[in-house]
C-alpha positions as CSV (number, residue, x, y, z in Angstrom):
1,M,-0.3,-0.1,-0.2
2,S,1.2,3.3,-1.0
3,N,2.5,5.6,1.4
4,Y,0.7,9.2,1.2
5,R,2.2,12.2,2.3
6,R,-0.5,14.7,3.5
7,A,0.5,18.5,4.7
8,R,-1.7,18.8,7.5
9,V,-0.4,22.4,9.4
10,P,-3.9,23.6,11.6
11,G,-5.9,26.6,10.8
12,A,-4.3,26.6,7.4
13,T,-5.9,26.7,3.8
14,Y,-5.3,24.0,0.9
15,F,-6.2,23.4,-2.6
16,F,-8.2,20.6,-3.6
17,T,-9.3,18.5,-6.2
18,V,-11.5,15.6,-6.5
19,N,-12.8,13.7,-8.6
20,L,-15.7,11.4,-10.2
21,R,-14.7,7.6,-10.6
22,D,-16.6,7.5,-14.5
23,R,-14.5,10.9,-15.7
24,R,-17.6,11.1,-18.4
25,S,-20.0,11.9,-15.8
26,D,-22.7,15.2,-15.2
27,L,-23.1,13.1,-11.6
28,L,-22.3,16.9,-9.9
29,V,-23.8,19.1,-11.9
30,R,-26.4,17.4,-12.1
31,E,-27.2,17.2,-8.4
32,V,-25.5,19.7,-8.1
33,D,-27.9,21.1,-5.2
34,L,-27.2,17.6,-3.0
35,L,-24.0,18.0,-3.4
36,R,-23.9,22.3,-2.0
37,A,-27.2,20.7,0.5
38,T,-23.8,17.8,1.9
39,V,-21.3,20.4,2.2
40,R,-23.8,22.8,4.1
41,A,-24.2,19.8,6.5
42,A,-20.6,19.4,7.0
43,K,-19.3,22.3,7.9
44,A,-22.2,23.3,10.5
45,R,-20.4,20.0,11.7
46,H,-17.0,21.0,11.2
47,P,-16.6,24.4,10.2
48,F,-14.1,25.5,7.8
49,H,-14.4,28.3,5.8
50,I,-14.4,28.1,2.2
51,D,-11.8,30.6,-0.3
52,A,-13.8,29.2,-3.4
53,W,-15.1,26.6,-5.4
54,V,-16.1,25.2,-8.9
55,V,-18.7,22.0,-9.6
56,L,-17.5,20.2,-12.3
57,P,-19.7,17.8,-14.0
58,E,-17.0,14.7,-13.0
59,H,-14.4,17.1,-11.1
60,M,-14.8,19.5,-8.1
61,H,-11.7,22.5,-7.4
62,C,-11.9,24.2,-4.1
63,M,-10.3,26.4,-1.4
64,W,-10.8,25.4,1.9
65,T,-9.1,27.7,4.7
66,L,-9.7,25.2,8.3
67,P,-10.3,27.2,11.7
68,P,-7.4,27.5,14.1
69,G,-5.8,24.2,15.9
70,D,-7.5,22.6,12.9
71,S,-5.8,19.9,10.4
72,D,-8.3,17.9,9.0
73,F,-9.6,17.8,6.0
74,A,-9.4,14.6,5.9
75,L,-12.7,14.5,7.9
76,R,-14.7,16.1,6.2
77,W,-14.4,14.8,2.9
78,K,-15.4,12.0,5.2
79,V,-17.9,12.9,5.6
80,I,-19.1,14.7,2.6
81,K,-18.3,12.1,0.1
82,F,-20.1,9.6,2.5
83,A,-22.9,12.1,3.3
84,F,-23.6,12.7,-1.3
85,S,-22.9,8.3,-2.1
86,R,-25.5,7.6,0.2
87,R,-28.5,10.5,-0.9
88,L,-27.5,8.9,-3.9
89,P,-29.4,5.5,-5.4
90,D,-27.5,2.7,-6.2
91,G,-26.1,1.3,-8.7
92,E,-22.7,2.6,-10.2
93,T,-20.0,-0.3,-11.0
94,L,-18.7,-1.4,-7.8
95,T,-15.1,-3.0,-8.3
96,A,-14.8,-5.9,-6.6
97,A,-12.7,-4.2,-3.5
98,Q,-15.3,-1.5,-3.3
99,A,-18.1,-4.3,-3.2
100,A,-16.7,-6.6,-0.4
101,R,-15.4,-3.3,1.6
102,G,-18.9,-2.0,1.6
103,E,-18.5,1.1,-0.3
104,R,-20.1,3.1,-3.6
105,G,-18.0,3.3,-6.8
106,I,-18.5,6.7,-7.0
107,W,-15.6,9.1,-6.5
108,Q,-12.0,8.6,-7.1
109,R,-10.6,7.2,-3.8
110,R,-7.8,10.0,-2.9
111,Y,-8.0,13.6,-3.7
112,W,-5.3,15.9,-4.4
113,E,-4.0,18.2,-1.3
114,H,-2.0,21.6,-1.7
115,L,-0.9,23.7,1.4
116,I,-0.8,26.9,0.6
117,R,2.5,29.0,0.5
118,D,2.2,32.7,0.7
119,D,-0.2,35.2,-1.4
120,L,1.0,34.2,-4.5
121,D,0.1,31.0,-4.5
122,Y,-3.0,32.3,-3.2
123,Q,-3.4,33.9,-5.7
124,R,-2.6,32.1,-8.4
125,H,-4.4,28.4,-7.2
126,F,-7.9,31.1,-6.4
127,D,-7.0,32.0,-9.9
128,Y,-6.6,28.4,-11.4
129,I,-10.2,27.2,-9.8
130,H,-12.6,30.3,-11.5
131,Y,-11.1,29.9,-14.6
132,N,-11.6,26.3,-14.6
133,P,-15.1,26.5,-16.7
134,L,-13.4,28.2,-19.6
135,K,-10.7,25.7,-19.4
136,H,-12.4,22.5,-19.8
137,G,-14.5,24.1,-22.7
138,H,-17.7,24.2,-20.4
139,V,-18.7,28.3,-21.0
140,E,-17.1,31.4,-23.4
141,R,-17.5,34.0,-19.8
142,L,-17.2,32.8,-16.9
143,V,-19.6,34.4,-16.0
144,D,-22.1,31.3,-17.5
145,W,-20.2,28.6,-15.6
146,P,-22.9,28.7,-12.5
147,Y,-21.4,27.2,-10.1
148,S,-18.8,28.3,-9.7
149,S,-18.2,31.1,-6.2
150,F,-16.5,33.7,-9.1
151,H,-20.2,34.9,-8.4
152,R,-19.2,35.9,-5.4
153,A,-15.6,37.7,-6.5
154,V,-17.5,39.8,-8.4
155,A,-19.6,40.8,-6.3
156,I,-17.3,41.9,-3.6
157,G,-14.7,43.6,-6.4
158,I,-12.1,40.4,-6.8
159,Y,-12.8,39.9,-10.2
160,R,-15.0,42.0,-12.6
161,A,-17.6,39.9,-14.6
162,D,-15.4,39.6,-17.7
163,W,-12.2,38.8,-16.2
164,C,-10.3,36.1,-19.0
165,V,-13.1,37.5,-21.5
166,E,-10.8,38.0,-24.6
167,P,-8.1,39.2,-25.1
168,A,-7.4,36.0,-22.1
169,H,-6.5,37.6,-19.4
170,E,-6.7,41.2,-19.5
171,S,-9.3,42.1,-17.2
172,G,-7.2,41.0,-14.5
173,A,-8.4,40.0,-11.1
174,Y,-7.7,41.6,-7.4
175,G,-7.3,44.8,-8.7
176,E,-4.7,44.1,-11.3
């Protein structure tokens, strides 16, 4: 078994990429209301701040800041993935190992996590999250993707609504 090493810094900000097992699925946007309710419930039990989040059909990216003294993002992901999965009807194909463990076959087993190191790292990941619907060809203008904290960032003045409209990145972010 692999020995995964994760950075665990209490009160830190982390970037995550979480994927569905079936990378051709549209489950996350089809069930976005369930996903949102699941995240709200997880936050109520295990608080964290959502700095940024984008949900795409088969994966999502987000940045969270954990409370002071708390580094247990793994518990939060376990709660979110389990609660979301158990509210969906059965029907996905399972591997023998998943069936033996009584698991669902919805999520990829692992996720990508990155400890945000400084302000520049924060900005780059914040922008990456919000740029993702455009990167994957889901929209031609970011403002048209409804499953993103981009709209909140525009409302508070971090981005202009036309950020990343041709020519690429001309309008800038963070007051550039």
